[in-house]
C-alpha positions, 0 to 999 in steps of 0.5 A: 840726582835732584828730584826735579831732574829725576821728574824730567828724566822720568817724563822724557822716558815715559815712566810712571811717577806714581810709585815715586809719589807714593814713596814720598808720601810714605816717607812723610807719613813715617815721621810720627807725630805721636809718642811711640806709646801710641801705636796700633793696638794700644790700650789707654787708661779709662776714667781719667783725663787722657794725655797724648803727646809727641813731636811736631814742627816747632810752633805747629798747631796739633789737633788730636781726636779719639772717640769724638773727643778733640783737643788742640795744642801748639808745639813748643820751641823744641817741637814737644807737644802734649794734649789732654782729652776728656776721660773715656769709659772702657770700650773700643776699638777706636782710631786715634788721629793726630794732625799738624799742618799737612802731617797726619798720623792715624793709630788704629784698633785702640782700646780703652780699659785698665793699664798695668805697669809690671816691673821688677827683676827676673821673676817678673821678667820670666817668660810664659814659655818658661812657666808651668805647663807652658806648652798648653798655656801657649797653645791656648793663648788668644785674647784680643782684649789683653794687649802687651808692650815690652819696654826695651832693657835700656839703662841711662844716666839721665831721664829719657822722654822717648824709647831708644829702641822700637816698641809695639803693642800686641794683642795676646796670641801664641807668638806675642805672649811667648816671651812676655812676662808670665806673672803679668799675663796670668794676672790680667787673665785672672783679673779679667774674669771679674773686671771685664774691661780691656787690659793693657800690660806694660812689662818693664823688668830686668833680671838681677836688678836691685830696687835703687835703679828703678827710683828716680833721682828725686825719689832717691834724694828723699832718702839722703843715703845716696847723695854721694853716688848721685853726685858722682852720677851727675858728674859722670853724665857730664864728664865720664872720666871725671865721674870715674875719678870721683867714683874711684875715690868714693869706692876706695874710701868705702874700702878703707872704712870696711877692710880693717888692717887690709885697708892700709896696703890699698890693694887697688895699687897692686901692693901688699902681701897675700897675693897668690898665683891664679890658674892660667885659664882663670874662669870661675874661681869655684873650679880652681880647686882652692878650698876657700873658693869652692863655694865662695860668694864675695870679692876677689882681687886680681892683679897683673901687668902690661909693659909699654915703651914710651911711644906706646904709653903716649897713645890713647888706649882702651883696656879690654877685659873679658866677662866678669861674673858679676861686677868688676871694679877696675884700676890701672896704676892705682886709678879707677878706670871702670866698673860694669855689672853683668856676666854676659859681656866683656869690658872696654874702659877708655884710659885717661890721657897720661895714665899709662907709663913707659915700663910696667903698668899694673892692672887690678880688678876687683870682682864681686860675685853674689850668686853661683859661680863667679870670677874673671873669665879666661883665657888670658889672651882676651885681656889686653890694652888696645892702642890708638894705632891698632896695636893690641898688647896682651896683659901678662898671663900670670895673674895673681889673686887675693880673697877679700877679708871675711865679713866685709860688707857688699861694696857700693855699686857704680851709680851708672851701672844698669841693674845695680846702679842709681836711677838708671833703669828709671831713666831708661825704662820708666821715664819714657812712660811718664804721662801715660795713664796706669791703673796700677803697678805690679812689683816683683823684686827683692832677691837682689836686695836681700843683703840690705833688708834693713833698708828695703822698707824705706826703698819700697816706700820711696819707689811707690811714692816716686811712681805715684808722683809720676803716674798719679796719686791713685796708682795701685801698688801690688807687691809679690812677696819673695818666695822660698829659696835655698835649704830649709832651716833646722834652727831659728836663724837670721835671714836677709830674705825674711827681712825683705819679706817683712818689709814687703808685708809692712809697706803693703799693709800700711797703704789702702791702695797697696796689696801683697801676694804671698808666694812663700808656698809656691817657690822652689828651694832649688830654683830662684825662678819658680815656674808656677807663675799662674798662682802668682797671677791669681794672688795678684789679681785677688789683691788688686780686687781688694786694694784697687777695685774695692771689693770686700774680700780677703786680699792675701790669706791670714794676717796677724792682727794682735799678739798677747800672753795668755797664761803660759802661752803667747796667743796670735790672733789672725784676720782675713781668714777664709773660713777657719785656720787649718794646718797642712799635713799635721795636727798643728802648724810649724814655723813659729818662733818666740823671740826676745829683743836680741838677735839669736834669742828665738826658739821654735814654738809649739803651736795650737790652733784655737779658732782664728788664733794660734797659741804658742808655747816655748821655754822662753814664752815669759820673756818673749817680746816678738813672734816670728813665723816662717823666718828663713830663706826657705822655710817650711810653712803649714798654716793656711785658711780653709780657702787654701790661702797661706799665712805669709811670713811675718815678725810681730810684737807681743803686747806688754803684760798688763800690770 
């Protein structure tokens, strides 16, 4: 029924029209002029020009006002508009008003203060309810001057201007903070003790994420390492099947380079020797009773078949697979059809026309696992080919498997994957924030990149440069150094975790507006997610006070400044020492190593504190060219200063002997 007929009918029946009119007004008002970042309880960045943007009718004049500051702009042909208002001092609450024609949107309880972007993987994502003493923390939570916004976990092939799911700003209370990032919240709570302004916290994190998906395509191109993956991603965004074809060729070329003699049989075709019968229930390979898989992290190939008649093979089809922990790369009849990261859900891969054939079709799945249990889930009934006519053909339940050769590198990840792809999390979670003002970014990530520590420093620099290009060159950048995790070492060893920590230390130290929060003493060797996020927040706040706010304080405990020979010893001089150096639980600190130039040349050293210096002795001291401290996945570190701040892990060169 038309609106006119409805009005006439209502008049004839004597019905009140006010509710209808109110409903129409509400509908009009529900169409937002402002981007979804600008909502009730929002926090805007102080002391810098204030950008406000949104959508209106194409060509419409838009008026924006807050705290007596006004701006007028005209929407473009696509309806997009952006206004710039003069900078505001910390304060509020204010009302932000946008008006275009008859449409008006009011946003209430807006504060102006410092806004922080908190990002990374699961240790940044870890919620307050999982932190130390969580019950008391939640019961005591209540701060109207700290506001929280959680970015939905969305990966995209192309940059997004708007969030694809609803977001909301929330003042801190017991309910709002419960599922919010603990490290991010505790940072702001601590920082507000000395920086007494409203704080806005934007949490954009994803458990298990590598650093590469958080960097824009432009930022990754600057490194030139990922040109192949980025070209595939570009193709995939335009034509998914064509992108899959290019990725299959890329992955297979990688395998052919890495796998040596096993490369010749092209296991993605199902050919070759060495295939063994897999248990009927499939599931975690650690539970199969196979000694070689009892504690295995790496790749396993799976192979089975499905039989079709001519009519079935001619139909469009989808391959259904159960969950794979944690990454699969899948082929049908030797052609790549899909790759997905994440153990939480099954896979559905649309098969290219003409790929299936009458008779036997081969399905091969390569599964990569890097943490705890891994494998292709069972039972066999969940794996099938679903045809266009609704027929579901179960794959042959007799799966076979083959373990990838030892020593092979971790394979490249499909660039469209969420937490392990290229630029996908930037596109879905960071790009919608671009334009908003931020005081700084907190970065708590690295566990997923410990397999490539030699690249991490350049990747971290690329991330910092990329985000400063998006959010302003003065953006503060604070890094949480990886905590200890895993068995304690009994001898000097090489460590990807230590390599990432060193990259984090070096990159933070080279930039005046970057800071480092050392966490080597507050981890848990049995849990990759240590609960003491309060101390992480305090150390981040201390780093921010020095690097971002310019306070003349030590940012992060003792750091090495110089190392040189002194007689039969090598002496390390430390700076940023609060009071004096101290060793915990012993007369001398432990964890120091003296090393030559080659891997495997390190020896544990005897250490003696001499004021703000530590003298090291070992049988290789005369040949030592570098010092390592706390260099392991989960080292035992005992060097602190009198303020209780730990010396973080490091590798440092020994100055050449003067001639």
